[in-house]
C-alpha positions in Angstrom: -38.5 -8.0 -26.9 -37.0 -10.6 -24.5 -35.6 -12.6 -27.4 -33.5 -9.7 -28.7 -29.9 -9.1 -27.8 -29.5 -6.6 -25.0 -27.5 -3.5 -26.2 -25.4 -2.0 -23.5 -23.1 1.1 -23.6 -20.5 1.1 -20.9 -18.9 4.5 -20.2 -15.1 4.0 -19.6 -14.0 7.6 -20.1 -12.0 7.5 -16.9 -9.4 5.4 -18.7 -8.0 8.8 -19.5 -6.2 8.6 -16.1 -4.4 5.4 -17.0 -2.3 5.0 -13.8 -5.2 5.6 -11.4 -7.0 2.9 -9.3 -10.3 3.9 -10.9 -8.9 3.3 -14.4 -7.8 -0.2 -13.4 -11.2 -1.1 -12.1 -12.8 0.0 -15.4 -10.3 -2.0 -17.3 -11.1 -5.0 -15.2 -14.8 -4.6 -15.8 -14.4 -4.5 -19.6 -12.0 -7.5 -19.5 -14.2 -9.4 -17.1 -17.3 -8.9 -19.3 -15.2 -10.2 -22.3 -13.9 -13.3 -20.6 -17.4 -14.3 -19.5 -17.8 -15.1 -23.2 -21.3 -13.7 -23.6 -23.2 -15.0 -26.7 -23.7 -12.2 -29.2 -27.4 -13.1 -29.5 -27.8 -12.3 -25.8 -25.7 -9.2 -25.3 -24.1 -6.5 -27.6 -21.7 -4.5 -25.4 -20.0 -1.3 -26.7 -17.3 0.6 -24.7 -17.1 4.4 -24.6 -13.8 6.1 -23.9 -10.4 7.1 -25.2 -9.8 5.0 -28.3 -6.1 4.2 -27.6 -6.8 3.0 -24.1 -9.8 0.9 -25.2 -7.8 -0.9 -27.9 -5.2 -1.8 -25.3 -7.8 -3.9 -23.5 -7.7 -6.5 -26.2 -11.5 -7.2 -26.0 -13.6 -7.9 -29.0 -16.2 -5.3 -28.0 -16.9 -2.4 -30.3 -15.7 1.1 -29.3 -17.3 4.5 -29.3 -14.6 7.2 -29.3 -14.8 9.7 -26.5 -14.9 13.3 -27.7 -14.8 16.4 -25.5 -17.6 17.9 -27.6 -19.9 15.2 -26.2 -20.0 17.2 -22.9 -21.8 20.0 -24.9 -23.5 18.0 -27.7 -24.6 14.7 -26.2 -23.7 11.5 -28.0 -26.7 9.8 -29.7 -27.3 6.7 -27.5 -30.9 5.8 -28.3 -30.0 2.5 -29.9 -28.9 1.1 -26.5 -31.2 -0.5 -24.0 -28.9 0.2 -21.1 -26.4 3.0 -20.4 -23.8 2.3 -17.7 -22.1 5.4 -16.3 -19.2 4.0 -14.4 -18.3 7.1 -12.4 -20.6 9.5 -10.5 -18.6 12.5 -11.8 -18.9 11.6 -15.4 -19.7 14.5 -17.8 -21.5 12.2 -20.3 -24.8 10.4 -20.7 -27.0 12.7 -18.6 -29.9 12.2 -21.1 -31.8 9.0 -21.7 -34.8 8.2 -23.8 -38.1 6.8 -22.5 -37.8 3.1 -21.9 -34.0 3.2 -21.8 -32.4 2.0 -18.5 -29.5 3.6 -16.8 -26.9 2.3 -14.2 -24.5 4.7 -12.3 -21.6 3.4 -10.3 -21.1 5.5 -7.2 -17.5 5.3 -5.9 -17.8 7.7 -3.0 -19.2 11.0 -1.8 -15.9 12.1 -0.3 -16.4 15.7 -1.3 -19.2 15.9 1.4 -16.6 15.2 4.1 -13.5 16.9 2.9 -12.2 20.4 3.7 -12.7 21.8 0.2 -13.8 25.2 -1.2 -17.5 25.9 -1.6 -16.9 26.2 -5.4 -15.4 22.7 -5.6 -18.1 21.3 -3.3 -20.9 22.7 -5.5 -19.2 21.6 -8.7 -18.9 17.9 -7.5 -22.4 17.9 -6.0 -24.0 19.2 -9.3 -22.1 16.5 -11.3 -23.4 13.7 -9.1 -26.9 15.2 -9.2 -26.8 15.2 -13.1 -25.6 11.7 -13.2 -28.1 10.1 -10.8 -31.3 12.1 -11.2 -32.6 9.8 -14.0 -30.9 6.5 -13.1 -32.7 3.3 -12.5 -30.0 1.7 -10.4 -27.2 3.2 -8.3 -24.4 0.7 -7.8 -22.3 1.5 -4.7 -18.8 -0.1 -4.5 -19.1 -0.9 -0.8 -21.7 -1.0 2.0 -20.0 2.1 3.5 -20.7 4.1 0.3 -24.3 2.9 0.3 -24.7 3.9 3.9 -23.1 7.3 3.2 -25.4 7.9 0.2 -28.5 7.0 2.1 -27.5 9.3 4.9 -27.2 12.2 2.4 -30.0 11.2 0.1 -31.9 14.5 0.7 -29.2 16.4 -1.2 -30.3 14.7 -4.5 -33.4 14.8 -6.7 -34.7 11.8 -8.6 -37.2 11.6 -11.4 -37.9 8.1 -10.3 -36.8 6.4 -7.1 -33.7 4.3 -8.0 -32.7 0.9 -6.6 -29.5 0.8 -4.6 -27.2 -2.2 -5.0 -23.7 -3.0 -3.8 -21.1 -4.5 -6.2 -17.5 -4.6 -5.0 -14.8 -3.5 -7.3 -13.0 -6.4 -9.0 -9.3 -6.9 -9.4 -7.4 -8.9 -12.1 -4.8 -10.6 -10.0 -1.2 -11.3 -11.0 0.5 -14.7 -10.7 2.1 -14.8 -7.3 4.3 -17.8 -8.2 6.3 -15.5 -10.5 9.1 -13.3 -9.3 8.5 -9.7 -10.4 11.4 -7.5 -11.4 11.7 -4.2 -9.4 13.6 -2.8 -12.3 15.2 0.5 -11.2 13.8 0.0 -7.7 15.9 -3.2 -7.2 17.8 -1.6 -4.3 14.7 -2.3 -2.2 14.8 -6.0 -2.8 16.9 -6.8 0.3 15.4 -4.0 2.4 12.6 -4.5 5.0 10.0 -1.9 4.2 6.3 -1.1 4.7 4.4 -0.1 1.6 1.7 2.5 1.0 0.1 3.0 -2.4 -2.1 6.0 -3.2 -2.4 9.7 -3.8 -0.5 11.9 -1.4 -3.5 13.7 0.1 -4.3 14.3 3.8 -7.2 11.8 3.7 -4.7 9.1 2.9 -2.9 9.9 6.2 0.7 9.0 5.1 2.0 11.5 7.6 1.0 9.1 10.4 3.3 6.5 8.8 6.3 8.9 8.7 5.9 9.5 12.5 6.1 5.7 13.1 9.6 5.4 11.5 11.8 6.3 14.6 10.1 3.4 16.5 10.2 0.6 13.9 13.1 -1.0 11.9 11.4 -1.0 8.6 11.8 1.7 5.9 8.7 3.3 4.2 8.0 3.1 0.5 5.3 5.6 -0.8 3.9 4.9 -4.3 2.4 8.2 -5.3 0.1 8.7 -8.3 -0.8 12.3 -7.5 -0.1 14.8 -4.7 -1.5 17.8 -2.9 1.5 20.3 -2.7 0.6 21.5 0.8 0.3 18.0 2.2 3.5 16.9 0.4 5.4 19.9 2.0 4.1 18.9 5.4 5.4 15.4 4.9 8.7 16.7 3.7 9.1 18.9 6.8 8.3 15.9 9.1 10.8 13.7 7.3 13.5 16.3 7.8 12.5 17.0 11.4 12.7 13.3 12.3 15.9 12.7 10.4 14.5 9.8 8.4 15.3 11.0 4.9 17.2 7.9 4.0 14.4 5.6 5.1 11.6 7.1 3.0 11.5 6.2 -0.7 9.1 7.9 -3.1 8.0 6.2 -6.3 5.7 7.4 -9.1 4.6 6.3 -12.6 5.6 2.7 -11.9 4.7 -0.2 -14.2 2.4 -3.0 -13.1 5.4 -5.3 -12.8 7.1 -2.9 -10.5 4.0 -2.6 -8.4 3.7 -6.4 -8.1 7.4 -6.5 -7.3 7.0 -3.9 -4.5 4.1 -5.9 -3.1 6.0 -9.2 -3.4 9.0 -7.9 -1.5 7.4 -5.7 1.2 7.1 -6.6 4.8 3.5 -5.3 5.1 1.1 -2.8 3.5 -0.1 0.1 5.7 -3.2 2.0 4.6 -4.3 4.3 7.5 -6.8 6.2 5.2 -9.5 8.3 6.9 -11.8 8.4 3.8 -12.0 5.4 1.5 -14.9 4.3 -0.8 -13.2 1.0 -1.4 -9.5 0.2 -1.1 -7.7 -1.7 -3.9 -4.0 -1.7 -2.6 -5.0 -3.8 0.6 -6.6 -6.4 -1.6 -3.6 -6.6 -3.9 -1.3 -7.0 -0.9 -3.6 -9.8 0.6 -3.3 -11.6 -2.8 0.4 -11.8 -2.2 -0.2 -13.0 1.4 1.2 -9.9 2.9 -0.1 -8.6 6.3 -2.2 -5.4 5.9 -2.7 -2.7 8.5 -5.7 -0.5 7.9 -7.7 2.3 9.6 -10.9 1.1 11.1 -12.8 3.9 9.2 -15.2 4.1 6.3 -15.0 1.1 3.9 -11.7 -0.5 5.0 -13.1 -3.0 7.6 -15.3 -4.4 4.8 -12.2 -4.9 2.7 -9.9 -6.4 5.4 -12.5 -8.4 7.2 -11.0 -10.5 10.0 -7.7 -11.1 8.3 -6.4 -7.5 8.5 -5.0 -5.5 11.5 -6.6 -2.2 12.4 -5.3 1.1 13.7 -7.9 2.2 16.3 -6.4 5.7 16.4 -3.6 7.6 14.8 -1.5 8.4 17.9 2.0 7.3 17.0 2.8 4.9 19.9 -0.6 3.3 19.5 0.0 2.7 15.8 3.5 1.3 16.5 2.1 -1.1 19.1 -0.6 -2.3 16.6 2.0 -2.8 13.9 4.5 -4.7 16.1 1.8 -6.9 17.7 0.2 -7.6 14.2 3.6 -8.6 12.7 4.4 -10.8 15.7 1.0 -12.5 15.3 1.5 -12.9 11.6 4.9 -14.5 12.0 3.7 -17.1 14.6 1.9 -19.0 11.8 2.8 -17.3 8.6 1.7 -20.2 6.3 -1.8 -20.2 7.7 -2.1 -16.4 7.6 -1.0 -16.3 3.9 -3.7 -18.8 2.9 -6.3 -16.8 4.8 -5.2 -13.5 3.2 -5.2 -15.0 -0.3 -8.6 -16.5 0.2 -10.0 -13.1 1.3 -8.5 -11.4 -1.8 -10.3 -13.8 -4.1 -13.7 -12.5 -3.0 -12.8 -9.4 -5.0 -11.9 -11.1 -8.3 -12.8 -9.1 -11.4 -14.9 -11.9 -12.9 -17.2 -11.8 -9.9 -17.7 -8.1 -10.4 -18.3 -8.5 -14.2 -20.9 -11.3 -13.6 -22.8 -9.2 -11.1 -23.0 -6.3 -13.5 -24.1 -8.6 -16.3 -26.8 -10.1 -14.1 -27.9 -6.5 -13.3 -28.1 -5.6 -17.0 -30.2 -8.7 -17.7 -32.6 -8.0 -14.8 -33.1 -4.3 -15.9 -33.8 -5.4 -19.5 -36.3 -8.1 -18.5 -38.1 -5.7 -16.2 -38.4 -3.0 -18.8 
């Protein structure tokens, strides 16, 4: 058995949400596995997901087209040795045959901590239960997620006790020596601005950044991939109340080049999130040598380590003081700080993530 090629099916159905951070992580996993140049006699990897998105990855892996009917009539997967469900809320691959191994990537359990309806809570809890009840390994994307899972483990049922492993998300970094075109956002090129990238939800805490604006000289650029209408209205009212309408710039549906341009030209990235399973934008900013200001909550201290600056609370004057002190410290020895930030970012390279998953597949197969 050990001389046979290991057959793996990786579930990338979340590529449906092409502009999301999660989709980018899944793209990076597939590309990372491909660039590792795995011999065909060792591994046969197939990717499951939306066909158009899978083809854009330019890998040589075979594809299995995602169909909505697979939620009702499960896809026949028995030819695979290992199933990898790459999101805990997946509606696919809840069934496995005897001897088959399963990996589930757990990105967060945010629904346990958010103020959501009981109906939504139950829906998300049941999805996670279905995905992990028969898994062999749960891969958590940060130590915080692992800690959160273990603290709430009694909510879940397992047919067999799974192993818990931490594998950080991996990022495919752009070339920082290149100048990136801001395209229709070029008016920002000569502005001093702080940048925030993420969904416009209360847990991302962008409102706290709006309240800082009367006390700092920088503008604020919010890159928004989705929004909660009530939180968006609250932010709009605060902008009007503070009279800072001309200093807040909203962007959405931006290209990768525009994102790299925004990061390349920003003064700093501010990410005062109160609930984060990982945190991709701070890593991308560190890759460009930009100072990052994070909340000291959930997974973010794992991401920023000792090269980031941390908001210890969200009282406006305290945040302003942290920001000004951090920028002053950064500017005293900018070249050294840039080297430290870039080095930190490389710890989250996509090839590191791909190799760790590949090693996990191999171990699971050999222990079958």
